[in-house]
N, C-alpha and C positions, 0 to 999 in steps of 0.2 A: 751510165747515161748522163749526159749533161742536162741540168735544169737551167733553162734560159728564161728569166723573168722578162716580161714585156712592159715597155712604157710606150703608150700611144699618145701622140701629141696633136692637140688643136689649140691654136692661140698660145703656144708655149706652156700649156697646162697638161697634166696627166689625165687622160680620159679613157673611156671604153665605149665602143659602139656595139650594138647588138646586130649580128649578121651583116655588118658593114653598112648599116643604115645610119646616115648622118642625122636623121631625125630622132634616132634613139640613142642619144648621147648621155653618158653619166660622167660628170667631172669628179675625180677622186682626190686629186692633190693639185695645188697651185705651184708647187716647187718640185719639178722633176729631179733636180739634183739631189735633194734630200731623200727622195725615194730610191734613187740609184745608190746613194751612200748606205742606205739601210740594207739594200740587197748585198752590197759588198761586205758590210759588217756581219751579215749572217753567214758568210763563207761562200757566197755565190761568186762566180768569176766571169759570167757572161751577161750580156744585156741585148735584147732585141728592141731597138728603138725605131718606131714607125712614125713618119711624118704624114699624118692624115690630111693636113692642109695641103701638103705637097702632092699626095696622091690625087686629090681633087683638082688642084691647079696645074698639074703636070709639070711641076718644077719644084726644086727643093726650097722649102720655106723656113723650117725650124732648125737651120744649121747652127744658130747661136746656142741652142740647148745642147746639141751634140758637142760643140766645142767646150762648153762648160762641164759637162759630165766627163769628157775625155781628159780635161785638165785636172779634175779634182777627184778622180777615181782611177783605179787600175783595171777597170772592167774591160773585157774584150767585147767591143761594141759592133754588132751587126746592124747596119742602118738600111731602112727601106722606105719607099714612099716618095714619088716625085722625081726620081733619078731618071731623067728622060734624055739627057744629052751628055756628051763627054765633059762639058764644062761643069755640069752638076756632079758627075762622078768625081772629077778632080777636086771639086769643092768639098765633097763629103770625105774623101780620103785625107785631104789636107786638114780637115777639121777634127780628125782623130778616129774615124771609123776604121776598124780592123778588117771588116768585111762589108760588102754592099750587096744587097739583094735586088735583083732585077726580075720583075715579073712581067709587067705590061710591055717593057721595052723588048723583051725576048719574043713577044708576040708581034708587036707593031713595027719593030725595026730589028729583025733578027741579025742582019749583017752587022749592025752596030754592037749588038750584044756579043756576037762572035769576036769582034775586034777587041772588046773589053776583056773577054776571056783569054784571048791570045796575049794581050799586052800585060795584064795583071796576074793571070794564072788562076787556077781553080781554087786556090786557098783563099783568095780575096773576093772572088765573084761567085755569089750564091744564086742559084735559080729559085725564083719564087713560083710555085705551082699552086695557085689558088683555084680550087675546084668546086663547081656547083653542078650537080646532076651529071657528073662524069666529064664535064667540059671545063676548060680553063676560063676563069673570070678575070677581067682586067680593069684598070682605072679605078682602083679602090673598090673593086667588086661591082662596079656600076654597069659593066658591060660583059656580055657573054661573047667570047671570041669565036665560038664554034669549033675550036680545036679539041680533039679528044685527048684526055689526060695521058694515057699510056703511050700514044704515038709521040706526043710532045716530050715526054720524058726520054723515050728511046732516042729521039733525034739529038737531044742535048747531052745525054750520056755519051753518045758517039762522038760528040765534039769535045769531050773531056770534062764536062761538069762533074764535080765530085760531091758538092753539097746541095741539097734540095730542102727548102722549107715548104711543106705541103699543108695547106689549110683547107679543111672542109667547111666552106662558107656557111652551109646550112646548120652547122653545129656551133659556130663561133658566138661566144657571149651567152650561150644558153645554159651552160653548166650541166649538160646532159651526157657527158662522156665523149671521148674522142672517137674517130672513125677507125676503130681497131682493124676491121676486116680490110678496109682500103689500104692501110699501112702494111698489113701482112702481105697483101697481094703485090704491092710495090716492091717490097723487099724480096719476095719470091722471084719476081721478074728481073730485079736489078740488085743482086745480093751484095755487091760491093759499095753500094750507094750510102753516103752518110746522110741518112734521112732524118729530118727534124719535124716532129709532129706539132701541129698548131691548131687550136680550136677545140673547145669542149671539155678540157680538163677541169674536173670539179672536186676531186678528192685524191688523197695519197694513193689509193688503190689504182686509180687510173694511171698514175705515173709508174707504179710497180708493174702493171700489165704491159705498158709500153716498153719498159725496160726488158721484160721477158721476151717480147717480140723481136728485140734487137735494134730498137731505134737508137740512133746516135745521140739525139737530144729531144727535149720536149719543151715547148714554150708554154709558160704559165702566166696568165694575166688576171682575169676577173676573179678566179678562185682565191688568189692572194688578196686582192683589194677588198673582197667581200668576206674575208676571214674564214673561208672554208678550208684553206691550207695556211698554216702558220709558217713563217720563215724558219722557226726553230724545228719544225717537222721535217724540213728538207735536208737535215744534217745527214740522214742515211744515204743521200745521194752525193754528198760533198766530201765524204771521207777520203 
């Protein structure tokens, strides 16, 4: 299972929100590049980079940080947040992202998301499925789309989506454990899906349990920043 550390950006700084609430912001580092380089030095190969300013403003804002990390590390970067137009998508890919996650766009402009998937392929376009109470949440989790999760997934798997990042918003930032039952059910219904868990990871045992379930990857953020999981502890997943 891939361990994918997260860097969430506001104002070019490395922050975390609790349950997507911009009023509950903690700033951990002022230099995201140094954080990314520490991840790479620990043997990690992936990075989930989220533009929280972009998610709120519905346009990419922190592309300079993406360019900097892409230029000074070899990390495989998945970028999400604010990618609402083809111009934004092209900007993010040109800035060094290996993959781009589309969540809100898949809900609000499904034709455009399908176009991106057809043009760039399922290796580069990741579906973001952020779920609250069984329904898809969009716009930085500020809005409930009314779409039911499993129908949303079935529609996009049929279109060729291969990678899905699924965040249980109710668990994000609380360090209370991932949504194990939800992920098990997703994999039962869509056994070929490369499912990436996000939200709630608080300890190494959470990662081991996700690996046992068959998750393709797990995003880890706050647990690293609050020293509940040490980067050196992750070596068992990076061998």
